[in-house]
N, C-alpha and C positions, 0 to 999 in steps of 0.2 A: 450724509453721515461721514464722519471723518476718521482718518487714521487707522493704525494697527493693521497695515497691509502686510499679509504674509507673502504675497507674490503679486507683482504688477501684471505680469503676462502669464498665460497658461503654458504648461509644459507641452512640448511637441514630440516627446519620445513615444515611439510606437513599437509594440512587439511584433506587429505584422505590417507589411508594406501596404500603401494605399492601393485599392483596387479601382481601376477605371476601365470602362467598356464603351462601346459606341452603338451596340445593337440592342441587347437586352441583358438585364442583371437581376439576380435574386440574392437576398440575404435571409438565412433561415437559422433556426435554433440548433440544427444538427447538420453537419456537412453532407450527409447522405440525403437529407431532405432538400438541401440546395441542389444536389445533383439530380434528384428526381424532378424538381421544378425546371431546371436548366434543360434537361432532356426533352421536356414537353415544349419548351420554347424553340429548341433546335428542330423539333419535328413540325413546327409551324403553328403551334398553339399560341394563344394570346396570354396576357398576364393573369387573367382569371383562370384559365385552364391550368397554368403553371402553379398558381397559388393554391388551387384545390389539390393538385398532385402533391405539392410540398406539405400542405396541411394534413392530408390523410397520412402521409408518411411520418409526420411528427407523432401522430397517434400510435404508431408502431414503435418507432425508434425511441421516443421519450414517453413511453406509456406509463412510467412512474408519475409523470407530470401532466400528461395529455391523454384523453381517451377519444378513440374514434366515435364513441357514443357519448361524448361530453358536450362542451359548449364551444362555439366558434364564432365570436363576433367579427364582422368583416366591414371594412370601409373601402370604397372603390372610387376612383376617378375614371370616367369613361371619355376617352379622347374625342370620339366622333361627335358626341352631344355636349361635351364640356360640362358634364353633370357629375355631381358627387352623391352617392347613395350609400346607405348602410344596410347590412343584413344582420338582424338582431342576434341570431345564433345562440339564443338563450331560451331554455325551456321554462315552463311554469309548474307550480305545485299541482299534484293530482287533485281531482275533484273531491277525493275522500280525505284530503289533508285536514288535520284538526289541531289548531293551536292549543286548545284546552288539553289535549292528550299530553303535549310536552310540559305544560304547566303542572298537570296533575301527576304525571308519572316520573318526571325528570326535573322538577323544580324550575321549569322554564328553559332548561338546556335543550339543545338539539343534538343528541348523542350520535356517535358513530354507528352506522348501520343503514339498512335499507329504507328506514323511514325518513331519511334526509334526501331521498331520491326525488329529482324533478324530471319532467319529460326530457329525454335526450334530444338536443337540438342540432348538434354538429352534422349528422348525416343529411338532414333537410337543408341546412345552411349551405353545405358544399354543393348539393344537387341543385338547389335554387340558384346559386351563383352560376353554375354551368348552364342551366336552363334559360336564364334571363340574359346572361352576358358572355357566356363562353362559346366555344366552337367544337369542343371534343366531347367524347362520350365519358360516362363515369368509368367504364372499363379502362379506357386509355389513361385516365388520371389516377386510377387505383392500382395500376399494374406494378409500379415500384413498391408500394406498400405491401401488396400481396407477396412479392418476392422477399422483402425484408422479413415479414412475419413467417413465411413458410420456410425459406432457406436459411434465415438467421443473419445476424450481424454481430460484431464484436461488442461485448459488454464494456462500457466506458466508466470512468471513475465516479462521476456524479450520480449516475443511475445506480451503480453498485452501492454507493453510500446511502442513497435514499432508501433502497430496499433494506439495507442493514439497519438503518436507523428506525425503521418501522417493521422490523421482522415479526414482532408479536402480533401486529395487525394482520400481516399476511398469513401468519399461522392460524389466526382465528377462523379463517374461511378456507376449507379444503380446495375450493375452486380457484382461489388466489394462490395458495401455496403450491398447487400443481404447476403453475406457470412460473412464479417468481422465486420459489425456493426449491430448485432442482436438488434432489437427494437430501431434502430437508434443510438446506442451508442457503444463504444468499449466494448468488453467482459471483464468481471471481472475475476481476478485471481482465479483459482479454479473452474470456471464454465465449463460445458461440451461444447466443441467446435467441430462442425461437418461440413463437406463439402460434402453433398450427391451427388452433381453434379460430383465432382472429383471421388468419389467412383464409380459412374455409368460409367464415362469415362474409368477408369481402368478395370472395369468389362466387358465392351464392348470389349476392346482389348483382354482380357482373353477368352471371348466367341468365338471371331473370331479365336484365336489361337487353341482352343480345337477342333473346327469344322474342321479346316484344318489338324490338327495333326492326327485326326482319319483316314484320307484318306492318307496323305502324310508323316506322321511321324513328328519328332521334328523339323527338319529344315523347313518344310513347315509351321508348326505352328508358329514358330518365325517370318517367313516372313509375315504371316497373321496378327500377332500382330502389326508388323511395319506398314503394309498397312492400318490397321484400323485407325492408327493415321495419317499417311501421305497421304492417298488416300481415306479413308472411311468417316464415319459420322463425326468424330472429325475434319478432314480436311475441310469438307464442312462447319461446323460451324465456324471454324477459318476464312475461306475465306469470308463467308457471313458478318461477323462482320467487317472484314477489309474493305470490299467494302462499307458497310454502314457508316463507320466512317472515310473514307478517308485514310486507310492504304495502303501499297504497296504490301503486301504479297499475292501471288497468288497460285492457285492450282498447277501450273507448278513448282513454287519455292519449294513447299512442296514435290511433287511427285518425283522430280529429286534429292533430297538431300540425301547424305550419308556422314557420318563422315569419317575422315581419320584415318588409322592405320599407325603410323609413328615411326621412331626410336627416342630414347630420345636424349637430349643433356647431356653432361657428363663433369665432372672435377674430380680432386682428391684433397683431403685435407689430407696431410700426407699419411698414408696407407689406407685411406677411399676413396672409389669411390662414387660419388654423382651424381644421375641421376634426370633429370627434363624434363618437356615438352618444346616444341620448342618456337621460337620467335613469334608465334601467341599469346603467353601469356607472362607473366613476369617471367616464369620459369628460363631462363638463368640469371636473375638478382641475384638470390641466389648464383649461381655458380660463377659469377663474384665477388661477395662480398667475398666468401670464398677464391678465389684466392688472393684478395687484402690483407686479414688479415692473411693469412697463415704464412707469414714470420715474423710476429711480435711475441714478447715474451708475449703472452696474459696472461699466468699464472703469469709471473713476475710482471705484472701490478697490480694484485690484482683484485678480482671479483667485478664488477660494481664500480670500482674506477673511478675517473675522466679520467685517461689515457685510461682505457678500454672503457668506454662509448664514449669518444671523438673519439677514433680510429674507432670503429664500425660505429659511426654516420657519420664521414667524408667518410668512405668507401661507405656507403649507398648513400651519395650525389653524389659521382662519378659514381656509378652504375646507379642511376636514371637519371643522365645526359645522359649516353649512351642509356638507355632505351628510353628516350624521343626523341633522335636524330636518332636512328638506328632500333629499334624494330618495326616490322609490319608483316603482313601476307606474308610469303616468296613466295607465289604464285604470289604476285604483287610487292614485294619490294626485291631488292638485299640486303641481310643482311650478313655482313662478320662474321658470327657466329663463325667459327673456330678461327679466329683471336681474336674476342671479348673474347673468352674463353681460350685463350692461356696464359701460364705463362709469356711469354715474354711481352705481352701487359700489364698484371697486373704489371710487374716490372716498366713499363713506367708510368702508372697511379698512382702507389703507391707513386711516388715522389711528388705528389700533396697533400698528407696528411701532414699537418703542425702540429708538435707535440703540440704546445701551442696556436694555432690560428685557430678558426673555419672559414670555408668559410661562409661569411654572407649570400650568396645566393647559388643557385645551380651552381657548377662550370661548365666550358665548357666541352662539350662532346669530346670524342676522335676524333682526326683529321683523315682524309682519309689516309694520308701518314703513320700514326701510325697503321692503320688497313689494310694496303696493298691494298687500292683502290685508283683509280685516282680521285683527287679532293675531296673537302669536300661537303657533302650533305648540301643543303640550311638549315640553322637553323630554326626550327619551331618557330613561334611567341610565346613568353612567355606571359601568361595571366597577367593582372595587379596584382601588389603585394597586398596582403591582410595582414595587420599587426595585424589582429584580431586572432581568434582561430576557427578552424574548428569544425563543429558539427558532428553528426554521419553520416557516408557515407553509401551508399548502401553496402549490406553485403552478406554473404553466409554461408556455413557449411563445414564440413569435416568428412571423415571416413576412417579407414584403417583396414585391416584384414590380419592375417596370419593363414594358415590352417595346418592340420596335415601332409600334403605332402611337406610343405615348400613354397607353392605359396604365393605371397605377392600382396595385392590390396591396392591402395591409390587413393583417388578421392576427388574432391572439387566441389560438385554440388552447383548451385547458381541460381539467378534470382528471386527476391522476388515479392510479390503481390503488393507492393506499388511503384514499378518502372514502372508499366504499368497496364492497366485495365484487369480485368478478362473477358475472352471471354464467353459470355452467354451460359449456358448449358454444359460447360466443367469443370468448377471449377478451371480453370488454367489461370495464366498470361502467355502469349506467348512471349517467350524470348525478353525482352526489352534491350538486351545487346548492342544495338546501342549507348547507353549512354556512352560507352567506345571507341567511335570513335571521330575523329576531322573533321572539315571542312576546316582547313588550308591546302592548296594544298602542302605546303612544309613539312607537317608532315607525317612520314612514315605510320601512321595509319589514314590518311585521308580516309574517307569512299568512297567506290565505289561499283557498282553492283557486287555481287559475292565475295566481299572481307570480310574477318573476322575482327571484331574489335580486338584491343589488350587487351586480357583478363587478369584480375588480378588473378583469381584462378589458382593455380599452385602446384599440389601435387608432392611429391618427394619421392625418395627411396635412402637410403645410404647402402652400403655394404662394410664390411671389411673382407678381407681374405677369401671370400667364406664361412665364418663362422657366421658372424653377419649380420643380415638383419634388416633394420630400416626404415619402412615407416613413413612419418611424413608430417604434413600440418596443415593449420589453415584457418578460415575465417579472415576477417579484411581489405579487400581492399588493399591499399598501405602499410598497416602495415604487411601484410602477409609475405613478404620477410624478414622484420626486425624481426618479432617474430620467424620465422623459423631459421634465422641465429643465434639468441641468444639461442634458444633451442638446435640446433645442437651443438653449442659450449659447452653448459651446459653438454651434454652427452659426446662428444668426446675430449674436452679439460679438463673440470672440473670433469669428471667421475661421474656425477649424474645418479641416477636411473631415469627412464622415468617420474614417478610421480613428483619427486622433480624438474626435469628439466622443466616441464610445469608450475609448480607453482611458480618458482622463479620470482622475480620482473622484469618488463620489461620497456623499453623506446622506443620511436618512433620519428623519424624525419618527418617533413612535409615541408622540405625546397626544394620542387620541385613541378611542376604542378601535380595536382591530376589526377588520371586516369578517374575520373568520371566527366561528364558534370555538371557544367560549367568549370571544370579543374582549380579550384582555386589553388593559389600558396601562401605559407606562408613562406617567406624567414627567415631562421635562426631558425625556431620554433622547439624546442625539448621538448617532453613531457615525464615526468618521473612518474612512479608509486610511491606512497607515501612511500613504504617500502624501497626505495633507500635512502641512507644516505643524509641528507640535506646538509652536508658539501660538498658532491660531486656535488650537484646542484649549490652551490655557486661558486665552482671552475670552473665548466663548463660555468657559466655565465661570469666569468672573461675572459674566452677564446673566448667569442664572441657568444655563443649559447643564443638564446632567450628562457629561461626556463619557462615552465608552469608545474604545479604539478597536476597530476591526484590523485584521492583517492588511498588508499593503494592498492586496487585491483579493476580493471575496465574491463568491457567486451570489451571496445574499443581497448584494448591491444591484442586482438586476443583470440582464444580458441584452443590451440594446442592439437592435437591428435598424439600419437606416440606409436609404438610397437618396442621393442627390442627383436629379436628372435636370440638366441644363440644356434647354432647347436651342439656345443661342450658339453654344459651342458644340453641341451634339454629344457631349460627354456624359456618361453615367458613372458616378462615383458611389461606391458602397462601403459600408462599415459593418463589421460583425464582431461582437464582443468576445474577447478571449477569456472572460470570466467563466464562460461555460463552453459548450461544444459548438457554438454558433460559427457559421462560415458563410462567406460571400463568394459568388462566382458568376461568370457571365462572359459576354463577348463584345 
């Protein structure tokens, strides 16, 4: 692809200095979560212990976007065994869930409320990580979160904005308003924000753990902490509220739930191996996108030039078409994942990227014959086109840790308090992730009892030559894959340090159905941060993209976290995105 280069080399301006350490480092979506994780590392814990501490803390600090009782997909590199594993951290629909109910009563929509609740997975994900790969107790790792919830912390702008933007949803439920609308109004920036019920819930889990550990040791203690949530007083409060408000979640659904420990999906980009979570989330989409752009001369195009932005955007459209047609819970849907991630399939799909012409809509998904399966899967119904502009979608957070042993932790916890009501007495929204399912029977992520929604959160790890280890991820819904792709290329193509890589200006396509109910679709829409050259936007418009400009920097473009651990130099470099409250720290 030729010409129209807006910039030959990427900008290197940073609002924060590069962070480098030599022992252990964490990057998390809120600075206090980074502090919680760092304290665990300083106390002798490993990356898994620290990641769990930071992850639970995010469920308190960023409870508008993350729930302690939400989702928490995790990917780990274990230095001792040189193994990569994922912990699904995603619950499934209750046994009583009924697709026909939504079709009959709501025209196929999955409306706000308790009926979009799936089994909460985050508590089991955190405890499973500790049980299998950690060294500390749940109480050790929950201590900071309990303090933040009980003693309070300063309300910050993004959380205050989220509450204000969704004030009517919070007012709808007295249990939510009690916490998030003190004195009936959204909290002011800088005010002390507390959630005593959440502190009590976590403290109850810790008390049960300690009582059991005194008799049966650490393993018995962790089991007791899990049982406190899934079988004890917390479970009883959850079930009572579900019964009172017409929800489907039962005591049996909770008691029988366990997260999965699964192998990662994988691809290569040059000499870099890239690992993600499976097709129960959008993790493979990043890997497909890397396969598509690998053979282009990206550097020759110029950084954030029209050619560069166009190529990445058109690749994302192709990937999202496959995501919409093929991705779903592999326990229910046959997903040809090996073929989807093959270089041969990428070669076929790459031919659909037209150098000077944008696909005006989402292109067709890969055909069955191209994917080695008999026949084509029935195409899901596309929602009506919306030629407007999307608002803020439901969101999440991210954290990653590398410890002194070389262990790597990467997780994307989610499920905010405005996506579902707070269960009285718990301080928690119980995973409303059903908002990422469909009721279209032809959609691979059509809901069914026991089936997982197709999750947007998708943490990743990149490894080069068993020497460089790079966990990375972001919040941002459907922007996640796009921000992760751009940041990965910033590091491995453009040679940026992590902080520069996360601060570089970004762009995002919306030319595919949203993962979030009501799954809106904005054909051709491409949003650019204002620091991208205006001439590039003009040229992209000439190629058929529907351009809208964001401000110079905006939280909707994601909030990347990344660590670059170089075993050869012994240096750990971390980046934390100033678009939100993310911060990196270490030693």
